[in-house]
C-alpha positions in Angstrom: -0.8 39.0 16.4 0.2 37.4 12.7 -2.6 36.4 10.4 -3.0 33.7 7.7 -3.3 34.6 4.0 -3.6 31.4 2.0 -2.4 33.4 -1.3 1.4 34.2 0.0 4.1 32.6 1.4 4.6 32.8 5.1 6.6 31.8 8.0 3.4 30.6 9.8 3.0 26.7 9.2 -0.6 26.3 8.5 -2.4 22.8 8.7 -2.5 22.6 4.5 1.4 23.3 4.5 2.1 20.5 7.1 0.0 18.2 5.4 1.6 18.7 2.1 5.0 18.5 3.8 4.2 15.1 5.5 2.8 13.4 2.4 5.7 14.7 0.2 8.2 13.2 3.1 6.3 10.1 3.3 6.3 9.7 -0.6 10.0 10.3 -0.3 10.6 7.6 2.2 8.5 5.3 0.0 10.5 6.0 -3.0 13.6 5.3 -1.0 12.4 2.2 0.7 11.8 0.9 -2.6 15.2 0.7 -3.7 16.6 -0.9 -0.2 16.6 -5.0 -0.6 14.9 -6.8 2.4 12.3 -4.1 2.3 11.6 -4.8 -0.9 11.1 -8.2 -1.4 12.2 -10.2 -4.4 14.6 -7.1 -5.2 16.6 -9.0 -7.8 13.7 -8.9 -10.2 13.5 -5.2 -9.9 12.8 -3.6 -13.6 12.8 -0.3 -15.1 9.2 -0.6 -15.9 6.1 -3.1 -16.3 4.7 -6.2 -14.6 7.2 -8.4 -15.1 8.8 -6.7 -11.9 8.0 -9.0 -9.0 9.8 -6.7 -6.2 7.4 -5.7 -3.6 7.6 -3.0 -1.2 6.9 -4.4 1.8 6.2 -7.5 0.3 2.7 -6.0 -0.7 2.8 -3.3 -3.2 4.5 -4.1 -6.6 7.4 -1.5 -7.5 9.7 -0.8 -10.5 12.1 1.7 -11.0 10.0 3.9 -12.3 7.3 3.3 -9.9 10.1 4.5 -7.1 11.2 7.5 -9.1 7.3 8.3 -9.5 7.3 8.6 -5.6 10.4 10.2 -5.1 8.7 13.0 -7.6 5.8 13.3 -5.6 7.8 13.5 -2.6 9.9 16.6 -3.9 6.8 18.1 -5.3 5.3 17.9 -1.9 8.2 19.5 0.0 8.6 22.1 -2.4 4.7 23.0 -2.5 4.5 23.2 1.3 6.4 26.3 1.0 3.2 28.3 0.3 -0.4 27.6 1.3 -2.1 27.8 -1.9 0.6 25.3 -3.8 0.3 22.9 -0.9 -3.6 22.6 -1.3 -2.8 22.6 -5.0 -0.5 20.0 -4.8 -2.9 17.8 -2.4 -5.8 18.0 -4.6 -3.8 17.8 -8.1 -2.2 15.0 -6.6 -4.9 13.1 -5.3 -6.9 13.7 -8.6 -3.7 11.7 -10.1 -3.9 8.8 -7.5 -7.7 8.5 -8.3 -6.9 8.0 -12.1 -4.5 6.0 -11.2 -6.7 3.9 -9.0 -9.1 3.7 -12.0 -6.6 2.9 -14.3 -5.2 -0.1 -12.1 -9.1 -1.4 -12.0 -9.5 -1.4 -15.7 -6.0 -2.7 -17.2 -5.3 -6.7 -17.1 -2.5 -6.7 -14.4 -0.5 -9.6 -16.7 -0.6 -7.2 -19.7 2.0 -4.5 -21.0 -0.5 -1.8 -20.1 0.4 -2.4 -16.5 3.4 -0.5 -17.0 3.8 1.2 -13.5 3.2 -2.0 -12.3 0.1 -2.2 -9.9 -1.6 -5.0 -8.2 -4.4 -5.0 -5.8 -3.1 -3.5 -2.9 -1.6 -0.6 -4.8 -5.1 -0.1 -6.5 -6.6 0.2 -3.2 -3.6 2.3 -1.6 -4.0 4.6 -4.7 -7.9 5.0 -4.0 -7.1 5.9 -0.1 -4.2 8.0 -1.1 -6.2 9.9 -3.7 -9.3 10.3 -1.6 -7.1 11.4 1.3 -5.1 14.1 -0.3 -8.0 15.7 -2.2 -9.8 16.1 1.4 -6.9 17.5 2.7 -6.4 19.9 0.1 -9.9 21.1 0.2 -11.0 20.9 3.5 -7.9 22.1 5.1 -7.4 25.5 3.8 -11.6 26.1 4.5 -11.2 25.1 8.0 -8.5 27.5 8.6 -10.3 30.3 6.7 -13.3 29.4 8.8 -11.3 29.7 12.2 -9.8 33.2 11.2 -13.1 34.4 10.5 -14.4 33.3 14.1 -11.6 35.0 15.8 -9.6 31.8 16.6 -6.1 32.5 14.8 -6.0 35.9 15.9 
């Protein structure tokens, strides 16, 4: 039977590869939805960047063109990283750390200042926190979970 090798590409879909793919597809979807009037409220105020954009995805999360493009870039990165387990884990951990840094950034800046170039609001901040923790946890725990199952003979 086929075995899992976390350092090489394989046709076997491991949990960490699936997680990176799902996260990547969700980011792609969010990036696309940010450009759709109706799903994004106040779409006519959508700006390139900055806190003056009053456009909100689902009426809750502040977005700008830059914000949407970042989601699309994270999505493409996740889909590409899902091709190999090590890349998938790296994408999840590094991406999670980036989102945790963005959460901290959102907590310390004045949301009405030019420092809020992304833009972010309180809902974005807490979503970034949850995304960051979730992505890091998936990237760290899933490869270990699979390795533990392999060593107990559950994957053979």
